[in-house]
ZALO-852632 format. One record per atom (N, C-alpha, C): residue in three letters; x, y, z. Coordinates in steps of 0.001 Angstrom, whole numbers, plus 500000, padded with zeros to 6 digits. Layout:
ALAXYZ;...
***
This chain:
UNK500640498769500173;UNK499620499860500382;UNK500821501126500152;UNK500956502281499467;UNK501268503437499269;UNK500847504294500217;UNK501816505123501113;UNK501820505507502119;UNK500688507079501796;UNK499822507509502983;UNK499029508240502642;UNK499273509446503798;UNK499976510302503010;UNK500332511348503213;UNK499092512237504711;UNK499774512939505250;UNK498588513772506108;UNK498566514837505409;UNK497713515508505688;UNK497401517204505511;UNK497545518022506924;UNK497788519272506735;UNK498024519685508238;UNK497330521498507995;UNK496831521065506978;UNK495981522796506494;UNK494756522597507848;UNK494293521768508031;UNK493194521966508947;UNK492994521223510647;UNK494206521177510668;UNK494911520856512015;UNK493781521151513421;UNK493529522461513582;UNK493248523060514666;UNK491673523142514478;UNK490928522510515322;UNK489565522904515681;UNK489368523102516822;UNK488161523420517340;UNK487496523585518695;UNK487793522092519410;UNK487547521136518949;UNK487765519885519820;UNK489669519907519975;UNK490298520179519229;UNK491879520432519169;UNK491913521256520057;UNK491599522228520295;UNK491850523490521098;UNK491703522647522773;UNK490627522611523126;UNK490228521569524177;UNK490882520880524571;UNK491494520105523964;UNK492508518848524008;UNK493783519550524559;UNK493998520329523751;UNK495330521093523879;UNK495359521622525281;UNK494738522425525624;UNK494275523269526949;UNK494111522035528086;UNK493650520850528006;UNK493845519849529190;UNK494630519141528925;UNK495650519078527981;UNK496848518347527938;UNK497854519214528537;UNK497891520409528320;UNK498734521011529078;UNK498721521607530322;UNK497249521428530845;UNK497287521926532221;UNK497904521099532954;UNK497534519609532881;UNK498272518441533325;UNK499767518576532895;UNK500276518719531639;UNK501788518522531718;UNK502147519917532679;UNK501677521157532831;UNK502433522374533872;UNK502031521589535072;UNK500904520810535728;UNK500874520549536947;UNK501882519497537056;UNK502343518955536238;UNK503405517757536162;UNK504907518305536376;UNK505342519290535316;UNK506370519985535489;UNK506290520763537171;UNK505185521451537630;UNK505613522082538392;UNK505931520973539714;UNK505116520116539669;UNK505480518944540632;UNK506925518583540561;UNK507543518304539770;UNK509101517993539568;UNK509994518882539880;UNK509701520155539640;UNK510152521339540141;UNK510166521027541547;UNK509344521235542645;UNK509329521018543714;UNK510416519981544318;UNK510162519023543602;UNK511048517838544159;UNK512607518104543532;UNK513045518927542699;UNK514185519032542797;UNK514640518548541265;UNK513454518295540529;UNK514283517547539254;UNK514080518910538329;UNK514924518447536701;UNK515466519295536051;UNK514274519027534879;UNK513917518390534529;UNK512548517796533387;UNK512964517231532156;UNK514723517269532233;UNK515332516716531195;UNK515158515091530910;UNK515203514774529873;UNK514781513479529745;UNK515951512782528955;UNK516226511357529001;UNK517418510772528594;UNK517022510412527484;UNK518067510174526352;UNK518124509776525140;UNK516918508480524706;UNK517116507539526250;UNK516842506680526067;UNK515171506897526053;UNK514155507730526764;UNK512963508178526708;UNK512387508611525692;UNK513094509020524491;UNK512608509453523027;UNK511880508355522463;UNK512377506750522679;UNK511338505648521797;UNK510996505001523003;UNK509654504890522946;UNK508983504207524410;UNK508078503246523906;UNK507713502298524537;UNK506181501029524137;UNK505709501286525443;UNK504468501461524289;UNK503119502205525084;UNK501991501328525195;UNK501247500969525957;UNK500009500094526356;UNK499003501056526655;UNK497726500501526444;UNK496282500884526952;UNK496621501726528190;UNK496826500639529304;UNK496964501532530680;UNK497987502567530560;UNK498759502900529724;UNK499998504041529814;UNK499743504775528969;UNK498840504680528219;UNK498345505869526807;UNK497857507180527418;UNK497371507359528560;UNK496854508804528330;UNK497997509478529492;UNK499053508707530150;UNK499854509571530779;UNK501230509926530085;UNK501345508620529023;UNK502668508709528148;UNK502166509148526555;UNK501304509284526315;UNK501068509959525418;UNK500164511095524944;UNK499132510967525491;UNK498430512354525692;UNK498785513293526592;UNK499336512997527485;UNK499399514052528679;UNK501431514513527796;UNK501773513472527419;UNK503369514074527016;UNK502755515002525560;UNK502105514810524712;UNK501701515603523887;UNK501274517109523994;UNK501089517476525188;UNK501260518631525340;UNK502315519288525586;UNK503608518456525429;UNK504978519433525260;UNK505680518653524078;UNK505172518176523508;UNK505949517709522292;UNK504980516196521354;UNK505584516482520109;UNK504339515876519303;UNK504823514289519719;UNK503968513740519671;UNK504229512054519804;UNK503968511708519097;UNK504563511044517946;UNK504750510157516583;UNK504373508214517353;UNK503151507669516666;UNK502750506340516941;UNK503245505359516188;UNK503971504394516540;UNK504491503547515401;UNK503363502497515824;UNK502253501843515023;UNK501479500829515117;UNK502520499538514468;UNK502882498676515373;UNK503447497486514736;UNK502839495894515244;UNK503452495127514442;UNK503508493611515098;UNK504327492971514703;UNK504726491902515460;UNK506184490808515441;UNK506116490408513946;UNK505043490132513710;UNK504751489436512523;UNK504666489933510943;UNK504817491442511334;UNK504331492473510197;UNK505764492324509482;UNK506296492155508421;UNK507681492465507915;UNK507876493774507179;UNK506769494298506857;UNK507381495957506653;UNK507583497084508084;UNK507004496442508835;UNK506997497062510419;UNK508595496790510901;UNK509059495837510321;UNK510580495253510559;UNK511444496462510168;UNK510895496987509042;UNK511936497635508064;UNK511627498926508719;UNK510393499591508663;UNK510069500967509196;UNK510525501522510387;UNK510000500269511580;UNK510488500519512928;UNK511493501085513427;UNK513004500253512721;UNK514545500821512785;UNK514389502325512510;UNK513715502762511627;UNK514141504076510524;UNK513749504977511571;UNK512148504468512265;UNK512103506207512828;UNK512174506182514279;UNK512669504823515134;UNK513584504641516106;UNK514664505615516013;UNK515455505576514877;UNK516650506208514749;UNK516368507859514924;UNK515486508495513996;UNK514968509478513692;UNK514614510358514860;UNK513859509447516020;UNK513387509955516988;UNK514454510409518333;UNK515420509649517858;UNK516438510197518658;UNK517681511141518200;UNK517351511370516482;UNK518063512413515943;UNK517309513407515779;UNK516476513520516447;UNK515277515078516199;UNK515653515366517824;UNK516303514658518953;UNK516745515200519807;UNK515879515950520709;UNK514473515568520938;UNK513505515795521479;UNK512375516437520929;UNK512409516801519603;UNK511507517252519116;UNK510439516711518606;UNK510307515453518936;UNK509464514226518963;UNK509806513165519549;UNK508571512670520113;UNK509255511453520762;UNK508400510232519961;UNK508695509214520091;UNK508186508153519207;UNK507663507069520471;UNK506662506736520213;UNK505511505581521041;UNK505058504330520244;UNK505834503304520553;UNK505491502120519712;UNK504029501337520034;UNK503673501047519555;UNK502434500446520020;UNK502337498773519203;UNK502163498190520243;UNK502007496557519506;UNK500500496352519184;UNK499967495999517961;UNK498505495861517941;UNK497965494644518522;UNK498626493873518356;UNK498307492405518847;UNK497868492362520546;UNK498696492974520926;UNK498571493358522540;UNK497331494740522704;UNK497289495566521957;UNK496204496811522146;UNK495199496931521267;UNK494540495857520911;UNK493484495911520147;UNK492705497371520317;UNK492352497601521428;UNK491243498727521447;UNK492110500164521104;UNK493523500136521178;UNK494059501490520840;UNK494181501456519307;UNK494128499804518687;UNK493936500177517135;UNK492809500296516391;UNK491640499919517577;UNK490318500086516838;UNK490149502146517172;UNK490777502299517967;UNK490694503950518426;UNK491204504801517721;UNK492250504258516886;UNK492563505370516048;UNK492350505072514333;UNK491688503886514193;UNK490866503625513316;UNK491694502800512250;UNK492846502305512482;UNK493795501508511998;UNK493731500154511282;UNK493675500346509920;UNK493208498756508820;UNK493984498468508648;UNK495495498623508765;UNK496562497569508254;UNK497656498393508843;UNK499270497555509108;UNK499955497910509584;UNK501217497775508834;UNK502270498842508226;UNK502542499372509559;UNK501651500861509260;UNK501492501460510489;UNK500697502790510424;UNK501098503525511548;UNK501401504821510932;UNK502050505613511816;UNK500942506854511891;UNK500884507186513372;UNK500012508575513340;UNK500798509433514464;UNK500273510608515011;UNK500906511560515626;UNK499832511988516512;UNK500124512324517686;UNK499391513017518513;UNK500058514343518908;UNK499140515591518960;UNK499614516581518886;UNK498592517358519765;UNK498934517764521391;UNK498249518662522321;UNK497052517883522297;UNK496881516401522252;UNK495484515404522175;UNK495025515235521188;UNK495469515865519959;UNK494398515487518851;UNK495320514423518247;UNK494790513429517768;UNK495592512655516795;UNK495477512741515496;UNK496605512676514690;UNK496717513003513197;UNK497371512013512689;UNK496820511441511223;UNK497428510451510517;UNK498522511070509972;UNK500150510320509836;UNK500667510497509034;UNK500604509875507760;UNK500906508619507970;UNK501005507854506568;UNK500765506242507385;UNK500448505703506228;UNK500445503944506179;UNK501032503158505346;UNK501451501977505538;UNK502632501333504798;UNK503933501847504811;UNK504717501563503852;UNK505974501469503818;UNK506271502927503582;UNK507445503350503828;UNK507911504824503370;UNK509290505268503135;UNK509935505852502387;UNK511402505893502477;UNK511648506992503141;UNK512982506926503591;UNK513466507972504973;UNK513507509423504642;UNK513724509788503180;UNK513257511312502984;UNK512226511831503146;UNK511358510950502797;UNK509638511369502816;UNK509197511048504330;UNK509759510446505385;UNK509498510449506451;UNK509895511579507050;UNK510857512020506422;UNK511783513182507237;UNK510552514437507364;UNK510280514592505822;UNK509508515538505203;UNK508207515765505926;UNK507987514599506358;UNK506440514720507284;UNK507044515090508459;UNK507734514698509325;UNK508370515000510433;UNK508742516689510892;UNK509247516922509810;UNK509708518627509923;UNK508560519293509649;UNK507339518600508880;UNK506124519414508681;UNK505252519420510173;UNK505434518105510838;UNK504760517816512266;UNK505417518630512949;UNK506661518847513004;UNK507249519745514006;UNK507027521223514394;UNK506824521231512670;UNK506726523100512222;UNK505074523367512608;UNK504427522667512621;UNK502858522843512930;UNK502810522646514402;UNK503415521893514980;UNK503417521728516786;UNK503952523267517170;UNK504900523933516495;UNK505679524776516925;UNK504432525987516986;UNK504347526155515632;UNK503706527386515237;UNK502148527460515395;UNK501611526094515678;UNK500192526012515882;UNK499908526090517495;UNK500610525563517975;UNK500339524969519356;UNK501291525555520824;UNK502172526207519844;UNK503629526229520724;UNK504662525310521460;UNK504406524247520913;UNK505065523163521399;UNK507059523109520849;UNK507473522945521795;UNK508729523302521723;UNK509806522161521554;UNK509214521114522240;UNK509898519880522505;UNK510154519738524085;UNK511395518741524231;UNK511869518570525410;UNK513259518817525360;UNK513956518904526761;UNK515277519188527053;UNK515787517558527337;UNK516566517365526355;UNK517356516176526506;UNK519152516181526981;UNK518607515427528051;UNK520168515574528534;UNK520821513950528589;UNK522096513728527804;UNK522569512365527868;UNK522802511557529071;UNK523120512621530338;UNK523471512108531281;UNK522095511719532228;UNK520810512039531875;UNK519792512213532489;UNK519528510083533077;UNK518658510249534180;UNK518729509103533895;UNK517055508225533487;UNK517392507549532407;UNK516024507187531852;UNK514950506816532790;UNK513785507493532430;UNK512446507456533137;UNK512455508801534000;UNK513441509422534173;UNK513217510702535434;UNK512532511873534961;UNK512497512025533702;UNK511565513290532970;UNK510388512588532398;UNK509840511411532695;UNK508724510894532197;UNK507361511628532913;UNK506310511912532088;UNK505268512427532837;UNK504698511649533975;UNK504558512010535045;UNK503340511227536226;UNK502456511238536370;UNK501736510805536739;UNK500310510876537540;UNK500178512065537928;UNK499204512969537921;UNK498804514114538578;UNK497724513840539495;UNK497726514037540574;UNK497088513925541583;UNK495510514690541556;UNK494681514308541684;UNK493211515059541260;UNK493020516376542025;UNK492572517305541183;UNK492208518569541841;UNK490923518572542452;UNK490906519940543055;UNK489771519907543959;UNK488445520242542946;UNK488671520681541510;UNK488010520728540815;UNK487293519568539608;UNK488286518933539814;UNK487858517424538590;UNK486872517321538334;UNK485648516961539699;UNK484696516250539289;UNK483691517007538565;UNK483850518841539023;UNK482824519718538408;UNK483537519757536991;UNK484356519505536544;UNK485058520139535196;UNK484874518588534449;UNK485023517645534944;UNK484324516197534333;UNK483115516457533508;UNK482393516731534669;UNK480722517039534629;UNK480227518040533341;UNK481267518912533947;UNK481265519784532404;UNK481285519331531083;UNK482469518856531066;UNK483159517711529837;UNK481825517063529313;UNK481241516226530314;UNK480181515352529639;UNK478868515946529013;UNK478657517133529853;UNK477570517943529369;UNK478067518613528010;UNK479172518876528032;UNK479566519493526563;UNK479325518124525394;UNK479932517221525570;UNK479934516162524757;UNK478678515489524682;UNK477583515753525193;UNK476535515612525295;UNK475568516480524489;UNK475923517596524647;UNK475075518694523569;UNK474685519372524624;UNK474802519281525877;UNK473920520091526676;UNK474535521474526969;UNK474464522687526486;UNK475336523489526231;UNK474955524187527617;UNK473689524398527913;UNK473366524968528942;UNK473804524474530044;UNK473850522945530551;UNK474391522377531415;UNK476115522665531545;UNK476573522792530657;UNK478130522774530719;UNK478334524098531098;UNK477494525243530226;UNK477991526604530692;UNK477937526471531812;UNK476885526029532700;UNK476567526582534266;UNK477549526044534959;UNK477979524221534676;UNK479103523663535300;UNK480266524383535423;UNK480827524850534146;UNK482096525678534061;UNK482126526946535282;UNK480960528038535195;UNK480716528993535762;UNK480277528495537555;UNK480409527354537567;UNK480159526953539135;UNK481587526718539352;UNK482671526173538543;UNK484015526250539160;UNK484898527427538895;UNK484158528158538103;UNK485137529710537931;UNK484371530693538977;UNK483145530344539471;UNK482786530877540808;UNK483699530605542227;UNK484106529749542034;UNK485259529098543475;UNK486538529342542519;UNK486903529330541660;UNK488062529573541351;UNK488047530110540127;UNK488432531648540347;UNK488057532510538598;UNK489262532332538056;UNK490334531918538594;UNK491677531454537717;UNK491894530613537188;UNK491133529592537244;UNK491090527970536433;UNK490979527962535180;UNK492189528104534616;UNK491994528290533036;UNK491138527049532033;UNK491125525837532776;UNK490788525117531793;UNK489100524999531835;UNK488548526007533265;UNK486793526348533248;UNK487041527311532187;UNK488138528228532259;UNK488209529636531263;UNK487449529272530133;UNK488283528012529540;UNK488582528031528506;UNK487385526993527979;UNK486807526237528887;UNK485694525380528465;UNK484310526690528543;UNK484388527512529010;UNK483279528274529394;UNK483109528945528363;UNK484428529997527839;UNK484161529924526298;UNK484102529237525089;UNK484370528054524796;UNK483861527164523947;UNK482246526699524339;UNK481573526386525106;UNK480819526051525568;UNK479571527061525011;UNK479860528662525414;UNK479097529766524925;UNK478993530001523755;UNK480444529673522697;UNK480375530049521330;UNK479345528835521056;UNK479700527482521516;UNK478823526852520623;UNK477309526815521081;UNK476842527078522022;UNK475656527794522126;UNK475224528905521607;UNK476260530156520897;UNK475128530920520425;UNK475686530725518993;UNK476318529768518415;UNK475898529505516833;UNK474852528129516608;UNK474289527660517976;UNK473167526531518216;UNK472045527268517022;UNK471284526294516200;UNK470508527016515628;UNK470641527946514544;UNK471462528313514180;UNK471880529757513396;UNK471845528703511930;UNK471442529495510922;UNK471628529002509412;UNK472723529528508713;UNK473874528709508757;UNK475159529259508191;UNK475046530072506849;UNK473971529314506082;UNK474011530272504645;UNK473553531618504873;UNK472624531747505501;UNK471917533018505912;UNK473060534063506292;UNK473584533271506969;UNK474347534255508233;UNK476057534911507498;UNK475973534072506481;UNK476989534276505667;UNK477156535536504611;UNK475172534929504210;UNK475058535733503287;UNK474546537319503919;UNK474414537298505090;UNK474281538820505417;UNK475441539526505560;UNK476309538890506198;UNK477759539136506444;UNK478727540085505150;UNK478052539043503901;UNK478723539550502773;UNK478335540501502235;UNK476811540535502371;UNK475746541852502049;UNK475721543384502853;UNK476056542958504205;UNK476129543823504654;UNK477417544235505905;UNK478280544606505114;UNK479526544942505557;UNK479934545574506960;UNK478853546290506636;UNK478448547466508105;UNK478231547128509093;UNK477081545899508713;UNK476377545410510155;UNK477184544799511034;UNK477192545043512056;UNK478064544549513402;UNK477726543289514162;UNK476364543317514093;UNK475964541945514592;UNK476118540989513296;UNK476085541505512057;UNK476198540309511050;UNK477624539735510945;UNK478344540491511043;UNK480103540267511277;UNK480530539384512471;UNK479979540161513512;UNK480075538953514556;UNK479791537442514820;UNK478138537274514418;UNK477641536316513964;UNK478935535179513069;UNK479102535798512010;UNK479751534869511328;UNK480900535064511317;UNK481685535618512701;UNK482793535232513515;UNK483197534022513863;UNK481681534083514757;UNK481375532862515683;UNK481269531576514580;UNK480639531581513353;UNK480689530465512886;UNK482033529807512110;UNK482627531155511552;UNK483942530881511281;UNK484937529965512114;UNK485130530238513096;UNK485769529917514503;UNK485253528476514841;UNK484156527975514617;UNK483580527006514956;UNK483880525988513905;UNK483933526593512748;UNK484193525715511217;UNK485855525453511378;UNK486781526416512461;UNK488234525823512363;UNK488908527032511618;UNK488077528001510924;UNK488599529086510006;UNK489097530177511363;UNK490206529924512003;UNK490737531056513236;UNK491075532063512353;UNK491996532048511332;UNK492219533625510718;UNK491151534527510248;UNK490254533610509706;UNK489224534385508618;UNK488325534897510395;UNK487775534266511510;UNK487219534445512242;UNK487694535995512876;UNK489114535953513255;UNK489755537260514078;UNK490021537906512692;UNK490795538008511741;UNK490896539031510702;UNK488940540006510309;UNK488216538951510457;UNK486701539764509962;UNK486300540762510970;UNK486595540277512529;UNK486171541397513921;UNK487593542525513739;UNK488632542156513136;UNK489635543422513246;UNK489221544368512143;UNK488758543788511238;UNK488359544733510004;UNK487158545378510231;UNK486574544641510966;UNK485224545688511859;UNK485390546502512849;UNK486357546232513864;UNK486957547269514919;UNK487068548123513629;UNK488475548492512872;UNK489025549538512157;UNK488186550305511590;UNK487048550125511218;UNK485953550895510921;UNK484384551146511010;UNK484488550801512754;UNK483578551171512990;UNK484036552177514309;UNK482825552489515376;UNK483215553487516488;UNK482378553454517566;UNK482284553581518448;UNK481294553677519662;UNK480997552406520456;UNK480026552160520359;UNK479220550574520747;UNK479653549666519843;UNK479397550129518427;UNK479455549007517435;UNK481313548322517426;UNK482050549481517453;UNK483326549386517741;UNK483755548284519023;UNK482952548714520363;UNK483040548249521603;UNK482789546224521572;UNK481803546662520799;UNK481019545070520468;UNK482297544316519502;UNK482556544747518590;UNK483415543930517927;UNK484546543982518606;UNK484794544575519658;UNK486251544092520119;UNK486240543321521287;UNK485115543132522193;UNK484540542463523369;UNK484373541116522882;UNK483717540745521773;UNK483656539331520921;UNK485221538642520348;UNK485914539522520086;UNK487282539165519460;UNK487764538880520786;UNK488096539760522084;UNK488282538702523015;UNK488045537652523571;UNK486445537641523260;UNK486100536150523809;UNK486552535042523014;UNK486562535272521793;UNK487063534341520799;UNK488417534176520897;UNK489364535170521484;UNK490544534748521665;UNK491191533785522925;UNK490216533836524306;UNK489792532880524897;UNK489177531401524324;UNK488626531249523746;UNK488414529908523040;UNK489785529040522626;UNK490657530252521632;UNK491808529545520765;UNK493012529532522085;UNK493228530638522840;UNK494101530316524100;UNK495116531197523955;UNK495467531907525181;UNK496188533174524723;UNK497680533201523989;UNK498523531551523997;UNK499560531439523948;UNK499732530828522289;UNK498438530501521867;UNK498203530781520150;UNK498932531523519629;UNK499983531030518559;UNK500405531999517877;UNK499493533325516955;UNK498504532504516669;UNK497242533595515735;UNK496981534243516833;UNK496708533984517901;UNK495922534823519147;UNK496997536031519327;UNK498302535898519284;UNK499654536684519595;UNK499225537502518457;UNK499032537324517318;UNK499295538454516023;UNK498312538931515722;UNK497035538215516378;UNK495681539221516249;UNK495536540041517428;UNK496225539758518453;UNK496466541042519557;UNK497241542013519207;UNK497958541967518066;UNK499028543089517735;UNK497925544034516689;UNK497411542912515992;UNK496724543921514705;UNK495717544481515312;UNK494592543836516562;UNK493883544565517323;UNK494091546028517870;UNK495544546154518049;UNK496153547130519175;UNK496245548303517903;UNK496780547944516820;UNK496882549056515456;UNK495459549006515071;UNK494393548423515129;UNK493275548877514652;UNK492684550114515591;UNK492783549620516798;UNK492417550665517744;UNK493074551838518003;UNK494364552019517637;UNK495241552907517887;UNK495909553428516634;
***
């Protein structure tokens, strides 16, 4: 089978943003705990290639993917093409020196993970970036093609998610920098209830659950993100996208129409379009209209996350439009 290359043009959507923030929060807790215990956080070169099973997947792949792209090699002992591909991936993982981590999953021992990723045949290579799974290729691939794919993966992870990789220390003890289990926080049950409501489409319930967390912990970043996302989804619920976009195109001076279209842009994953639309609206309006567009833009920044490079750039553009 010929390799099926990934397309990274639409990596970021709301689900990815939510996963990124959740994974990042866990990783930050882990790093803070390591710092309190005097650890450096550096990993050994041996930790760049790991065997992963279902029990350790959340900790070793999902949580780690908040710091570095995790490339997954689905393989089996009986698979001859796997025996050709796996050594190349292992060598490149070490060569990339912390910009990726390679997780090897034996499909015979981990059928559930194989099903969750929709693997139809092996070898199959995926990546997890900030909690989101991305298909890379299936079947045999040449080293140059693999390098190009990994380079693109690293670039997207850094530019869109701010993931700069791991610090590697040849003298570090293997396993010393691995992510550890994070103790449950005081609001985890409420946050889980909010996530379940969001996944079930109960947007009112999700909004209320996130507000309950924020009433007790106003600085909780996961709740802030979740609330912004739930409120956005509630706003676009029931919208007629065709009508909303037609009104926005036909009435460029109608602030409400531009705001509604920007919400749809973001839900559809068109982050730059959403930001650009509202920045343009801010630039050509004044008074209450300008303030309404500005406030909605700030709300959309909350959905995407303050450290996203597109938010950073849009904030600069907003400042130019205002001043």
